[in-house]
C-alpha positions as CSV (number, residue, x, y, z in Angstrom):
1,M,11.3,-47.4,-59.6
2,S,11.6,-49.0,-55.6
3,S,10.4,-46.8,-52.7
4,L,12.7,-48.5,-50.4
5,K,15.6,-46.6,-49.1
6,K,19.2,-47.5,-50.2
7,K,20.9,-49.5,-46.9
8,G,24.4,-48.6,-46.1
9,P,26.0,-45.3,-44.3
10,Q,23.5,-42.4,-43.7
11,K,24.9,-39.0,-43.0
12,G,24.6,-37.9,-39.7
13,T,25.0,-34.8,-37.6
14,G,28.6,-34.4,-37.3
15,G,28.5,-34.7,-33.5
16,H,26.2,-31.6,-33.0
17,G,24.1,-33.6,-30.6
18,R,26.5,-34.1,-28.3
19,K,26.0,-31.6,-25.9
20,A,22.4,-32.7,-25.8
21,L,23.0,-36.3,-24.2
22,E,25.7,-34.9,-21.5
23,G,24.4,-34.1,-17.9
24,R,23.4,-30.5,-16.5
25,G,25.6,-31.6,-13.3
26,P,24.4,-31.6,-10.0
27,T,21.1,-29.7,-8.7
28,P,21.7,-26.4,-7.1
29,K,20.5,-26.1,-3.7
30,A,17.4,-24.4,-2.6
31,E,19.2,-21.6,-0.9
32,D,21.1,-21.1,-4.2
33,R,18.1,-20.6,-6.5
34,S,17.0,-16.9,-6.6
35,W,13.4,-17.9,-6.9
36,H,13.0,-20.4,-4.1
37,V,12.0,-19.9,-0.9
38,A,15.4,-20.4,0.9
39,G,16.9,-18.3,-1.8
40,K,14.8,-15.4,-0.8
41,R,16.1,-16.0,2.9
42,K,19.5,-16.2,2.1
43,A,19.1,-13.0,0.2
44,A,17.4,-11.0,3.2
45,R,20.3,-12.6,5.9
46,E,23.1,-11.4,3.3
47,R,21.4,-7.9,2.9
48,L,20.5,-7.7,6.8
49,A,24.3,-8.8,7.5
50,A,25.6,-5.9,5.3
51,A,23.5,-2.9,6.7
52,G,24.5,-4.3,10.0
53,G,22.5,-6.3,11.0
54,G,19.8,-4.1,11.5
55,K,20.9,-3.0,15.2
56,G,19.9,0.5,14.9
57,A,22.1,1.3,12.1
58,R,20.5,3.6,9.3
59,K,22.5,2.4,6.8
60,L,20.1,3.6,3.7
61,Q,21.3,5.1,0.5
62,P,19.6,8.1,-1.4
63,H,18.0,7.1,-4.5
64,S,19.8,7.3,-7.6
65,S,16.8,7.1,-9.7
66,R,13.0,6.9,-9.6
67,P,10.7,4.7,-11.2
68,A,10.1,5.0,-14.8
69,G,6.8,6.9,-15.5
70,R,5.2,9.3,-17.7
71,D,6.8,12.3,-16.0
72,G,9.9,10.6,-13.7
73,G,7.4,9.9,-10.6
74,A,4.0,9.3,-9.5
75,P,1.0,11.6,-10.4
76,R,-0.3,13.5,-7.5
77,R,-4.2,13.2,-8.1
78,R,-5.9,10.1,-10.0
79,P,-6.5,11.2,-13.8
80,A,-10.5,10.5,-13.5
81,D,-10.7,12.4,-9.8
82,E,-13.1,15.1,-9.5
83,H,-14.4,16.7,-6.5
84,E,-16.7,14.7,-4.4
85,L,-19.8,15.0,-2.6
86,V,-20.7,13.7,0.4
87,T,-24.5,14.1,1.1
88,G,-26.8,13.0,4.1
89,R,-27.2,14.7,7.8
90,N,-25.1,12.2,9.1
91,S,-22.3,11.5,6.7
92,V,-21.7,15.0,6.2
93,L,-21.4,15.7,10.3
94,E,-19.2,12.8,10.4
95,A,-17.4,13.9,7.7
96,L,-16.5,17.4,9.5
97,R,-16.0,15.9,12.8
98,A,-13.3,14.0,11.1
99,G,-11.6,16.8,9.6
100,I,-12.0,16.3,5.8
101,P,-11.1,19.2,4.1
102,A,-14.0,20.1,2.3
103,T,-14.2,23.2,0.5
104,A,-17.9,24.0,0.3
105,L,-21.0,23.3,2.2
106,Y,-24.3,23.4,0.3
107,L,-27.5,24.0,2.1
108,A,-31.3,23.5,0.7
109,M,-33.6,26.3,1.4
110,R,-36.1,26.3,3.8
111,T,-34.4,23.1,5.2
112,E,-35.5,22.0,8.7
113,M,-32.4,23.1,11.2
114,D,-32.1,20.4,13.8
115,E,-29.3,19.7,15.8
116,R,-27.0,17.7,13.5
117,M,-27.6,21.0,10.8
118,K,-26.6,23.5,13.4
119,E,-23.6,21.5,14.3
120,I,-22.7,21.2,10.8
121,V,-23.1,24.8,10.1
122,Q,-21.4,25.4,13.4
123,I,-18.2,23.3,12.3
124,A,-18.3,25.0,9.0
125,S,-18.2,28.5,10.2
126,K,-15.4,27.8,12.3
127,R,-13.3,26.1,9.9
128,G,-14.0,28.7,6.8
129,I,-16.1,26.2,4.4
130,A,-18.0,28.5,2.5
131,I,-21.7,27.9,3.1
132,M,-23.9,28.2,0.0
133,E,-28.1,28.4,0.4
134,I,-29.0,26.4,-3.0
135,M,-32.5,25.7,-4.3
136,R,-33.6,21.8,-3.6
137,P,-33.7,21.0,-7.4
138,E,-30.1,22.2,-7.9
139,L,-29.2,20.3,-5.0
140,D,-30.9,17.3,-6.3
141,R,-29.2,17.5,-9.7
142,M,-25.7,18.2,-7.9
143,C,-26.0,15.0,-5.9
144,G,-27.7,12.5,-8.5
145,R,-31.0,10.9,-8.5
146,D,-30.6,8.1,-6.5
147,A,-28.7,10.3,-3.5
148,V,-30.8,11.0,-0.2
149,H,-29.0,14.6,0.7
150,Q,-31.5,15.5,3.0
151,G,-31.0,19.3,2.4
152,V,-26.9,19.1,2.8
153,A,-24.1,18.1,1.2
154,I,-20.4,19.1,1.4
155,K,-18.0,19.3,-1.6
156,V,-14.5,17.7,-0.6
157,P,-11.5,18.3,-3.6
158,P,-9.6,15.3,-5.1
159,Y,-6.6,14.3,-2.5
160,E,-3.2,15.7,-3.3
161,Y,-1.0,12.6,-3.1
162,K,3.1,12.5,-2.3
163,D,5.5,10.4,-4.6
164,P,6.6,7.3,-2.8
165,M,10.4,8.9,-3.6
166,D,9.7,11.9,-1.5
167,L,8.3,10.0,1.4
168,L,11.5,7.9,1.1
169,D,13.6,10.9,1.0
170,A,11.6,12.7,4.2
171,S,12.4,9.6,6.2
172,F,16.4,10.0,5.9
173,D,15.6,12.9,7.8
174,T,14.3,11.4,11.0
175,A,16.1,9.9,13.3
176,E,13.9,6.5,13.5
177,Q,14.3,3.3,11.2
178,P,11.9,4.1,8.1
179,L,8.8,2.4,8.3
180,F,6.2,2.2,5.2
181,V,3.0,0.0,3.9
182,A,2.4,-0.4,0.5
183,L,-1.3,-1.7,-0.8
184,D,-1.3,-4.6,-3.5
185,G,-5.0,-4.7,-4.7
186,V,-7.0,-3.4,-1.9
187,T,-10.0,-1.7,-3.2
188,D,-11.8,-0.9,0.0
189,P,-11.5,2.6,0.6
190,R,-12.7,2.1,4.5
191,N,-9.6,-0.6,4.4
192,L,-7.1,1.8,3.3
193,G,-8.4,4.6,6.0
194,A,-7.9,1.4,8.8
195,I,-4.7,0.9,7.2
196,I,-3.9,4.8,7.6
197,R,-4.8,5.3,11.2
198,S,-2.5,2.0,11.8
199,V,0.3,3.1,10.5
200,A,-0.2,6.7,11.9
201,A,-0.6,5.2,15.4
202,F,2.3,2.4,15.4
203,G,5.2,5.0,14.2
204,G,4.7,4.6,10.4
205,H,6.0,7.3,8.2
206,G,3.4,6.7,5.1
207,V,0.8,4.8,3.0
208,I,2.0,3.6,-0.6
209,V,-1.1,2.6,-2.8
210,P,-1.1,2.0,-6.7
211,Q,-2.3,4.1,-9.4
212,R,-4.5,1.8,-10.8
213,R,-6.9,-1.3,-9.4
214,A,-6.7,0.2,-5.8
215,A,-8.8,2.7,-3.6
216,G,-8.0,5.7,-3.0
217,V,-7.9,8.8,-0.5
218,T,-12.0,9.2,-0.5
219,A,-14.3,10.8,2.3
220,S,-14.8,7.4,3.3
221,A,-11.3,7.0,3.9
222,W,-10.9,9.8,5.6
223,K,-13.7,9.2,7.7
224,T,-12.0,5.6,8.9
225,S,-9.0,7.1,9.4
226,A,-10.6,8.9,12.3
227,G,-8.6,12.5,11.0
228,A,-5.2,10.3,10.7
229,A,-4.9,11.0,6.7
230,S,-4.5,14.8,7.7
231,R,-1.1,14.0,9.4
232,L,0.1,10.7,7.3
233,P,1.1,11.3,4.2
234,V,-0.6,9.0,1.3
235,A,1.6,8.5,-2.1
236,M,0.8,7.5,-5.6
237,A,2.8,4.7,-7.3
238,A,2.6,4.5,-10.7
239,N,4.3,1.1,-10.8
240,L,4.1,-0.9,-7.7
241,T,6.9,-3.5,-8.7
242,Q,9.1,-0.7,-9.4
243,T,8.9,1.4,-6.3
244,I,9.2,-1.9,-4.4
245,K,13.0,-2.4,-6.7
246,A,13.7,1.1,-5.8
247,Y,13.2,1.2,-2.0
248,K,15.0,-1.8,-2.0
249,Q,18.2,-0.3,-4.0
250,A,18.1,2.3,-1.0
251,G,18.4,0.0,1.5
252,V,14.9,-0.8,2.4
253,F,13.9,-4.4,3.0
254,V,10.1,-5.6,1.5
255,I,8.1,-8.0,3.2
256,G,4.8,-9.1,1.9
257,L,1.8,-10.7,4.0
258,D,0.1,-14.0,3.1
259,G,-1.8,-16.6,4.8
260,D,0.9,-18.7,3.3
261,G,3.9,-17.0,4.0
262,D,6.9,-18.9,5.0
263,T,8.0,-16.5,7.9
264,T,5.6,-16.2,10.8
265,L,5.2,-12.7,12.3
266,P,5.9,-12.9,15.6
267,G,9.8,-12.0,16.3
268,L,10.2,-11.4,12.8
269,E,14.3,-10.3,12.4
270,L,13.5,-7.5,9.9
271,A,11.3,-5.6,12.2
272,T,14.3,-3.5,13.4
273,S,15.7,-2.8,10.0
274,P,14.2,0.0,7.4
275,L,11.1,-2.0,6.5
276,L,8.0,-1.6,3.7
277,V,5.2,-4.0,4.6
278,V,3.0,-4.8,1.5
279,V,-0.3,-5.8,2.0
280,G,-2.4,-7.7,-0.1
281,S,-6.3,-8.0,-0.9
282,E,-8.4,-10.1,1.5
283,G,-9.3,-12.2,-1.6
284,K,-6.7,-13.1,-3.9
285,G,-3.6,-11.8,-1.7
286,L,-0.3,-10.6,-3.1
287,S,0.2,-10.7,-7.2
288,R,2.9,-12.4,-8.4
289,L,5.1,-10.1,-9.2
290,V,5.1,-8.3,-6.0
291,T,5.7,-11.4,-4.0
292,E,8.5,-12.2,-6.4
293,H,10.1,-8.8,-4.7
294,C,9.6,-9.3,-1.5
295,D,12.2,-10.3,0.8
296,A,10.2,-12.4,2.7
297,V,6.6,-13.3,2.9
298,V,5.0,-13.2,6.0
299,S,2.1,-15.0,7.8
300,I,0.1,-14.1,11.2
301,P,-0.7,-17.2,13.1
302,I,-4.1,-17.4,13.2
303,D,-6.9,-20.2,14.1
304,G,-7.4,-23.0,11.6
305,A,-11.4,-22.3,11.5
306,T,-10.6,-18.6,9.8
307,E,-9.7,-18.6,6.4
308,S,-8.1,-14.9,6.5
309,L,-7.9,-11.5,7.9
310,N,-9.2,-8.3,6.8
311,A,-6.6,-6.6,5.0
312,G,-6.6,-3.4,7.8
313,I,-6.5,-5.8,10.7
314,A,-3.6,-7.7,9.2
315,A,-1.7,-4.3,8.5
316,S,-2.8,-3.1,12.5
317,I,-1.4,-6.4,13.7
318,T,1.8,-6.4,11.8
319,M,2.5,-2.8,12.8
320,Y,2.2,-3.4,16.4
321,E,4.5,-6.5,15.8
322,V,7.0,-4.2,14.3
323,A,6.4,-1.6,16.8
324,K,6.7,-3.7,20.1
325,L,10.0,-5.4,18.6
326,R,11.5,-2.2,17.7
327,A,10.6,-0.6,21.2
328,E,12.3,-3.9,22.8
329,A,15.5,-3.6,20.4
330,A,15.8,-0.1,21.4
331,A,15.2,-0.7,25.3
332,R,18.5,-3.2,25.1
333,R,20.6,-0.7,23.4
């Protein structure tokens, strides 16, 4: 038998492929594409116009639901957190001066009482912190082999975090436009402490940190905040993206800080609106999901020879500019 196919009409598709041959129409304009930079700008302008142009109007809506989580909200503590020990005479003294909420002061027996030790005991006594004198081997065991405790240590309890939506609720009761800062991938507690200090200094209402892969309010963060951590609430988000979406639903505008942002910080139009500023890590910047949910990605103009700014410094500059623009807007009213 021949292997050649028979010539003649072949069985066709019946026209099923006609739609594939048709054109898809004209390419949508950039501003009509929700994922495009121009589309995000258009959406932000529409939201700003709906909110009254940001001219002092507090058209926030109470949130109807909280971000999804195991218990409907963020945990108050990191699950792995335990009491932290701050060791060494200088570190302990600085921590007590900064107002860190220590619960116990441990002194090794027969420790030399120099001026630093005298001040440590004096501050602890004044604040009602329990003072316990223990054997040096016991203090060695508590602090670990590599710790240089110099005969003194204080115990710091885990930080009690707020819920992000509770911060938003509390802002409804203020006469000011809400202003928050969220951290995305910032792992250095000193950066967190510096950001807490800046947010408190420029009239912010709270800081939000993710539950995972982020710095927490440790003794180091407390010291860097120079006492601001005792005045400004810090919330923990079980899922930062979901928290951002919930804030947006309540009428808060979200801007992300990035060196390659499409909007420059000076004269930021959204500054006088309810605002959440998201700060990324110095190395990786903002995560993709967070960037997608920002109303604008903002850059700070810097000299070309400098690659990037430290997260704490970037947050401080942004908070200052927002505070300045809000003060100017208030003066014009």
